C-alpha positions as CSV (number, residue, x, y, z in Angstrom):
1,X,-4.4,45.9,-59.8
2,X,-6.7,43.6,-58.2
3,X,-5.8,42.5,-55.1
4,X,-7.7,41.6,-51.7
5,X,-6.5,43.0,-48.7
6,X,-6.4,41.2,-45.5
7,X,-8.4,44.2,-43.1
8,X,-11.5,43.7,-45.8
9,X,-13.9,42.3,-43.5
10,X,-16.3,41.9,-46.4
11,X,-16.9,42.5,-50.1
12,X,-18.1,46.1,-49.7
13,X,-15.4,46.6,-47.6
14,X,-12.8,45.1,-50.0
15,X,-14.9,47.6,-52.9
16,X,-14.7,50.7,-51.1
17,X,-11.1,50.1,-50.7
18,X,-10.6,49.5,-54.3
19,X,-12.6,52.7,-54.8
20,X,-10.2,55.0,-52.9
21,X,-6.7,53.3,-53.3
22,X,-4.7,55.3,-55.7
23,X,-1.2,54.4,-56.5
24,X,1.8,55.5,-59.3
25,X,3.9,53.0,-60.6
26,X,7.4,53.7,-61.9
27,X,9.0,51.2,-64.4
28,X,12.6,50.8,-65.1
29,X,14.2,49.7,-68.5
30,X,17.7,49.2,-69.0
31,X,19.4,49.9,-72.2
32,X,19.8,46.0,-72.7
33,X,16.0,46.0,-72.6
34,X,16.1,43.8,-69.5
35,X,13.3,45.6,-67.4
36,X,13.7,46.1,-63.8
37,X,10.7,45.6,-60.9
38,X,8.2,48.2,-60.6
39,X,7.9,50.2,-57.6
40,X,4.3,51.1,-56.9
41,X,3.8,54.1,-54.5
42,X,0.3,54.1,-52.8
43,X,-1.0,58.0,-52.4
44,X,-2.3,59.1,-49.1
45,X,-1.7,56.6,-46.9
46,X,0.5,56.0,-44.1
47,X,1.5,52.5,-44.6
48,X,1.8,50.2,-47.3
49,X,-1.5,48.2,-47.0
50,X,-1.6,44.3,-46.5
51,X,-2.6,42.4,-49.1
52,X,-1.9,39.4,-51.7
53,X,0.8,41.6,-53.6
54,X,2.6,40.3,-56.4
55,X,6.4,39.9,-55.2
56,X,8.3,41.2,-57.8
57,X,7.4,44.9,-56.6
58,X,8.6,47.1,-54.7
59,X,6.0,49.1,-52.9
60,X,6.3,52.4,-51.0
61,X,3.3,55.4,-49.5
62,X,3.7,58.9,-50.2
63,X,1.5,61.9,-49.5
64,X,0.6,63.1,-52.8
65,X,1.6,59.8,-54.4
66,X,4.5,61.7,-56.4
67,X,8.5,60.3,-56.7
68,X,10.4,63.0,-53.8
69,X,13.9,62.7,-52.7
70,X,13.3,60.3,-50.4
71,X,11.3,57.6,-52.3
72,X,14.3,58.3,-54.9
73,X,16.7,57.0,-52.4
74,X,14.1,54.0,-51.7
75,X,14.0,53.3,-55.1
76,X,17.9,53.3,-56.0
77,X,18.6,50.5,-52.7
78,X,14.9,48.4,-53.6
79,X,15.1,48.5,-57.4
80,X,18.4,49.7,-58.8
81,X,20.9,48.2,-56.7
82,X,18.6,44.7,-57.2
83,X,19.2,44.6,-60.6
84,X,21.8,43.1,-62.9
85,X,25.2,44.0,-62.5
86,X,24.7,46.1,-59.2
87,X,26.2,43.3,-57.3
88,X,29.5,44.1,-59.1
89,X,29.5,48.0,-58.4
90,X,29.5,48.5,-62.1
91,X,29.3,52.7,-63.0
92,X,25.8,53.3,-64.6
93,X,23.9,56.1,-66.0
94,X,20.4,57.1,-64.8
95,X,18.3,58.9,-67.8
96,X,15.1,59.4,-66.6
97,X,12.4,60.9,-68.3
98,X,10.3,63.9,-66.8
99,X,7.9,65.1,-69.7
100,X,6.4,68.6,-69.8
101,X,3.0,67.6,-69.4
102,X,4.2,66.5,-65.7
103,X,5.6,69.2,-64.5
104,X,3.5,72.0,-62.3
105,X,4.4,75.8,-62.8
């Protein structure tokens, strides 16, 4: 993701910011094939950086850049509940991918 942040005063400042910026992308697809907007979780920041980011994404921050219970609630309100059929409150089923290589013991 390439964007020019508003708080970078020069190209060297922007380059340093690009090198430090780490994030996780949460992707969601429905059984119909429709893709919901992605959620970007910035790692180690207190606030979402200001910048020229795509409008069709949800943005948040987390200390370690990973999904937490609180971020799952944010995902529910900013992504899932804005998807098709959400205004009708139709019952649905969420199946989550959790590959063993992504878990820690």
